[in-house]
C-alpha positions in Angstrom: 78.3 53.1 -61.7 82.2 52.6 -61.8 84.3 55.4 -62.7 87.6 53.2 -62.5 88.8 49.8 -63.7 86.3 47.0 -62.2 88.1 44.0 -60.7 85.6 41.1 -60.9 84.7 38.8 -57.8 82.8 35.6 -57.6 79.0 36.2 -57.6 77.9 36.9 -53.9 75.4 34.3 -53.8 74.8 32.1 -50.6 76.3 28.6 -51.2 73.7 25.9 -51.6 74.4 22.5 -49.9 72.9 19.2 -50.6 72.4 16.2 -48.3 72.8 13.0 -50.2 70.3 10.0 -50.1 72.5 8.2 -47.4 72.3 10.8 -44.9 75.7 12.1 -45.3 76.8 15.5 -44.3 76.0 18.4 -46.7 78.4 18.9 -49.5 78.7 21.8 -51.7 77.1 21.2 -55.2 80.3 22.2 -57.1 78.7 21.5 -60.6 76.4 24.6 -59.8 79.0 27.1 -59.1 79.7 29.3 -62.0 83.3 29.9 -63.0 84.5 33.4 -63.4 87.3 35.0 -65.2 89.4 37.3 -62.6 90.9 39.5 -65.3 89.9 43.4 -64.6 87.5 45.0 -66.9 89.0 47.8 -69.0 88.0 51.3 -68.2 86.3 53.1 -71.1 87.7 56.7 -72.0 86.7 59.2 -74.6 87.9 62.6 -75.5 84.6 63.5 -77.4 81.1 62.1 -77.9 80.8 58.9 -80.1 77.3 58.5 -81.0 77.6 55.6 -83.3 79.6 53.6 -80.5 76.7 54.7 -78.1 74.1 53.3 -80.5 75.9 50.0 -80.7 76.4 49.8 -76.9 72.8 50.6 -76.3 72.0 47.3 -78.3 74.1 45.3 -75.7 72.5 47.5 -72.9 68.8 47.2 -73.5 68.1 45.8 -77.1 66.3 42.6 -77.7 69.2 40.3 -76.8 71.0 42.7 -74.2 72.1 42.4 -70.9 68.7 43.5 -69.6 67.1 40.7 -71.3 69.6 38.3 -70.0 69.4 39.5 -66.4 65.6 39.2 -66.6 65.4 36.0 -68.1 68.1 34.3 -65.5 66.0 36.0 -62.6 62.7 34.5 -64.1 64.3 31.0 -64.1 65.7 31.4 -60.6 62.2 32.2 -59.3 60.6 29.6 -61.6 62.8 26.7 -60.3 61.9 24.6 -57.2 65.4 23.2 -57.3 67.5 25.4 -55.1 70.7 24.6 -56.3 69.7 25.1 -60.1 67.9 28.5 -58.9 71.2 29.5 -57.1 73.3 29.0 -60.4 70.8 31.2 -62.4 71.3 33.9 -59.9 74.9 33.7 -60.0 74.9 34.3 -63.8 72.4 37.1 -63.3 74.7 38.8 -60.9 77.5 38.8 -63.6 75.2 40.2 -66.1 74.2 43.0 -63.8 77.8 43.9 -63.5 78.0 43.9 -67.5 75.1 46.1 -67.5 76.6 48.5 -65.1 79.9 48.9 -67.2 77.9 49.1 -70.4 76.0 52.0 -68.8 79.2 53.9 -67.8 80.7 53.4 -71.2 77.5 54.8 -72.8 77.8 58.1 -70.4 81.4 58.5 -71.0 80.8 58.4 -74.8 78.0 61.2 -74.4 75.1 59.0 -74.5 72.0 58.4 -71.9 71.0 55.0 -70.4 67.2 54.6 -71.0 66.1 51.3 -71.5 65.8 51.4 -75.3 67.7 50.6 -78.5 67.4 51.5 -82.1 64.3 53.7 -81.2 62.6 50.8 -79.4 61.7 50.6 -75.7 62.8 47.3 -74.1 60.1 45.1 -73.4 59.5 42.1 -71.0 58.2 40.3 -74.4 62.2 39.9 -75.0 62.6 37.2 -72.4 62.2 33.7 -73.0 59.8 31.9 -70.6 60.4 28.2 -71.3 59.8 26.4 -68.0 61.2 22.9 -68.8 64.9 23.0 -67.4 66.3 21.5 -70.7 64.4 24.2 -72.7 65.5 27.0 -70.4 69.2 25.9 -70.8 68.8 25.8 -74.6 67.5 29.2 -74.6 70.4 30.5 -72.5 72.9 28.8 -74.7 71.3 30.4 -77.6 71.1 33.8 -75.7 74.8 33.6 -74.7 75.9 32.8 -78.3 74.0 35.8 -79.6 75.7 38.0 -77.0 79.1 36.9 -77.9 78.5 37.5 -81.5 77.2 41.0 -80.8 80.2 42.0 -78.6 82.5 40.6 -81.2 80.8 42.3 -84.1 80.6 45.8 -82.1 84.1 45.6 -81.1 85.3 45.1 -84.6 83.1 48.2 -85.5 84.1 50.7 -83.0 87.0 53.1 -83.3 87.5 53.3 -79.6 90.1 51.0 -78.5 89.0 51.1 -74.7 85.5 50.2 -75.8 86.8 47.4 -78.0 88.8 46.0 -75.1 85.9 46.1 -72.6 83.5 44.4 -75.1 86.0 41.6 -75.9 86.4 41.4 -72.0 82.7 40.8 -71.5 82.5 38.3 -74.6 85.0 36.0 -72.7 82.6 36.0 -69.7 79.7 35.0 -71.9 81.7 32.2 -73.2 82.4 31.0 -69.6 78.5 31.3 -69.2 77.8 29.3 -72.5 80.1 26.6 -71.6 78.5 26.5 -68.0 74.9 26.1 -69.5 76.2 23.5 -71.9 77.5 21.4 -69.0 74.1 21.8 -67.2 72.0 20.7 -70.3 74.2 17.6 -70.8 73.8 16.8 -67.1 70.0 17.4 -67.3 69.7 15.1 -70.6 71.5 12.5 -68.9 69.2 12.8 -65.9 66.0 12.6 -68.1 67.4 9.4 -70.0 68.1 7.9 -66.9 64.6 8.6 -65.6 63.2 7.2 -68.9 65.0 4.1 -68.4 63.7 3.6 -64.8 60.2 4.4 -65.7 60.5 1.8 -68.5 61.9 -0.9 -66.4 
């Protein structure tokens, strides 16, 4: 847990290198490196318990479309892919989401709450995870999840009266926008690859 302002760093994932089909030296596959925002995350402060804001943060922490769900989904995709570069990319995103989960947990405690994995009187369940396996379907699910996260963070930022919470939620939402754009780029690449393979098969 963090008690001070957290400064982000790139996800610590061993770089994955590809050797092209001409036998040239390995080159880092930059398409699969997650961009990150270096701006610090605001520290949450409070002078009294705030159960209403805690209830909202718990939805982002361990609700159906929460950080916990995102982490689990991206780890599933990491473990399910036989493409090491793609698996590496999913792990990069999961690490950032773990950072979000940690900061939300700190905020919940600061505001007088506790961090059991539940929200709205419902325990978190692995049924929240999308287990699609074709890569295009994985990416579509991720894009939808990231948009849902953005919408939730913005909604809760508008609803809370705590300015430090609002600043943190909007900062996290900016990370989710980067993730959404990252997945959209990978999906476009995947659809082009599928189209090319179809033409080859037909030819």
